[in-house]
N, C-alpha and C positions, 0 to 999 in steps of 0.2 A: 481598438486603439485608434487614436487620432493620427491621420496621415497628413492632412492639411490643417494646420493650426489657424491659418489666416481665415479660412472659410468654414472651419469646424466640420470637416469631412472625415469620416471614419473608414477603416478598412472594410467594415461590413457594408457600408453604403456603396463603396466602389465595387465590391464583389456582387452586390445585389443589382447594380446598374448593368454589369456585364451579363449576369444571369437573365436580366430582363431584355437583353437584346443589343446592348452597346458592344461594338466589336473593335473599337479603336480608342486611343487616348482622346482624340478630338471629340468623339461622341460622348465619352464620360465627362470630359471637361465641359462640354455644352450643357449637359444635364445637371451636373453637380457644382459647377463653377470652381472645380478643383484646379490648382495650378495657375490661377489667373492673377495672383497677387505677387508674391515674392519668388515663386517657382521652385523653392527648395523641396517640395513634395513630388515634383514631376518624376524623378527616377523611381521612387518607391511606388508611385501610382502606376507607372508603366509596367513595373515588375508584377504588381498585383493583377493587373489586367491580363498579362501574358500567362500567369499561373492559373488564373480562373478560366481563361479560354482553353488552356491545356487540360484542366480537370474536366471541363465540359466535353471536350473532344474525346477524352479517355473514357468517360462514362457512356458516351454515345457508341463508341466502338466496342465497348465491353457488352453493351446491351444488344448489339446487332449480331 
């Protein structure tokens, strides 16, 4: 699903950026250029980042 229509960024691209090491909105923004035009996608982008980070933390604690 497209999250940022202005830049053509999908939810999968955002999740992949987090899985590849981005830990904040700023890092995702710098990598994908998301949220740099109209800004309507910023809340959903932040939510996706938080959810993905939580999933990563959960999988790490479950594996340990």
